[in-house]
C-alpha positions in Angstrom: 111.1 55.0 74.5 108.6 57.4 75.9 109.8 59.9 78.5 108.3 59.3 81.9 106.1 62.2 83.1 106.9 64.0 86.3 104.9 62.2 89.0 105.5 58.7 87.6 106.9 56.5 90.4 108.9 54.7 87.6 111.2 57.7 87.7 112.7 56.1 90.8 114.5 53.7 88.5 116.3 56.4 86.5 120.1 56.8 86.9 119.6 60.3 88.5 117.2 59.0 91.1 119.2 55.9 91.9 122.4 58.0 92.3 120.7 60.5 94.7 119.1 57.7 96.7 122.5 56.1 97.2 124.4 59.4 97.8 125.7 60.6 101.2 123.4 63.6 101.2 120.7 64.7 103.6 117.1 64.6 102.5 114.9 67.6 103.3 111.6 66.5 104.8 108.7 68.8 104.5 105.6 68.3 106.7 102.8 70.2 108.4 103.6 71.1 112.0 101.1 70.8 114.8 100.3 74.5 114.5 99.4 74.1 110.8 102.4 75.8 109.4 104.9 74.1 107.0 108.3 72.8 108.3 111.3 71.5 106.5 114.1 69.6 108.3 117.3 68.0 107.0 117.4 64.3 107.8 119.5 61.3 107.0 117.9 58.5 105.0 118.3 55.1 103.4 116.4 53.7 100.4 115.4 50.1 100.8 114.0 49.7 97.3 110.4 50.4 98.3 110.6 53.1 101.0 112.7 56.1 101.9 113.4 55.4 105.6 114.3 58.3 107.8 114.9 57.8 111.5 115.6 59.6 114.7 115.2 59.7 118.4 111.8 59.5 120.1 109.8 61.4 121.0 110.0 64.1 118.4 107.8 67.0 117.3 108.1 66.0 113.6 106.9 62.4 114.3 103.9 63.6 116.2 103.1 66.1 113.5 103.5 63.5 110.7 101.2 61.1 112.6 98.5 63.8 112.5 99.2 64.9 108.9 101.0 62.0 107.1 101.3 63.8 103.7 104.9 64.8 103.3 107.3 65.9 100.6 111.0 65.2 100.3 113.8 66.6 98.2 117.3 65.1 97.8 119.5 67.3 95.7 123.1 68.3 94.9 124.8 71.7 95.1 127.0 71.5 92.0 125.9 72.8 88.6 123.8 71.5 87.0 122.0 70.4 90.1 120.3 67.0 90.2 117.1 66.8 92.2 114.8 64.0 93.3 111.4 65.1 94.5 109.1 62.7 96.4 105.6 63.0 97.8 103.4 60.6 99.6 102.1 59.5 103.0 104.6 58.7 105.7 104.2 56.0 108.3 105.8 56.5 111.8 106.6 53.6 114.0 108.7 53.4 117.2 111.0 50.8 118.6 113.5 50.3 121.4 117.2 50.3 120.5 119.2 51.4 117.5 117.2 51.1 114.3 119.2 49.3 111.6 118.2 52.0 109.1 119.6 54.7 111.3 123.0 52.9 111.4 122.9 52.3 107.7 122.2 56.0 107.0 125.0 57.1 109.3 127.4 54.7 107.6 126.8 56.2 104.1 129.7 58.6 104.8 132.0 55.6 105.7 131.7 53.1 108.4 134.9 53.9 110.2 134.1 57.5 111.3 130.7 56.6 112.8 131.5 53.2 114.4 132.3 54.8 117.8 129.2 57.0 117.7 126.9 54.1 116.8 128.4 52.0 119.6 127.7 54.7 122.1 124.1 55.2 120.8 123.4 51.4 120.8 124.7 51.2 124.4 122.1 53.7 125.6 119.3 51.7 123.8 117.3 54.7 122.8 113.7 54.8 121.8 113.8 55.5 118.1 111.3 56.6 115.4 111.2 55.1 111.9 109.6 57.4 109.3 108.9 55.5 106.1 107.7 57.1 102.9 106.5 54.9 100.0 106.4 57.5 97.3 103.2 58.0 95.4 104.6 60.9 93.3 108.2 61.2 92.0 109.9 64.1 90.1 113.4 64.1 88.7 115.3 67.2 87.5 118.8 67.0 86.1 118.8 70.4 84.2 120.3 68.6 81.2 117.5 66.3 80.0 114.8 67.0 82.6 113.8 70.5 83.5 111.1 72.1 85.7 107.8 72.5 83.9 108.1 76.3 84.1 111.6 76.4 82.6 112.0 78.7 79.6 111.9 77.1 76.1 115.5 77.9 75.4 116.6 76.0 78.6 114.7 72.9 77.5 116.4 73.1 74.0 113.2 74.2 72.3 112.5 77.1 70.0 110.0 79.7 71.3 106.5 78.5 70.6 107.4 74.7 70.7 106.2 72.5 73.4 
């Protein structure tokens, strides 16, 4: 089997990517702010098989900025060694709706339904206006630091002799 190149969206089907997409971890969403400078924010997410869906309460500065500059990047990664990292890039689509978004509730429940039930009931009761930020990745990278390394990693780290490539 040929190893998939970084950037190939088929990397979403790897065990590392699937584990990270299902994990109770925040994503880190990078986007261009209204003033043209970069921003990164932690945000809860769910993967629906096609899109990484992030949501929050409207109106937000990040949603306005993403509407103006829809190209975003996302990382989902672990803290333990060796770290596992999923990198996503693409254009995000922002939509708004009234009431609790199902993806918001699903993302909140990733840590266990019981602890957030009361919180979600209170949010749903207020019927907030919410934003759905959906990213259909056009570029995917996976690093597990065991079999997949950053392109700039030294040869010894990749298990190669100096001069191999």
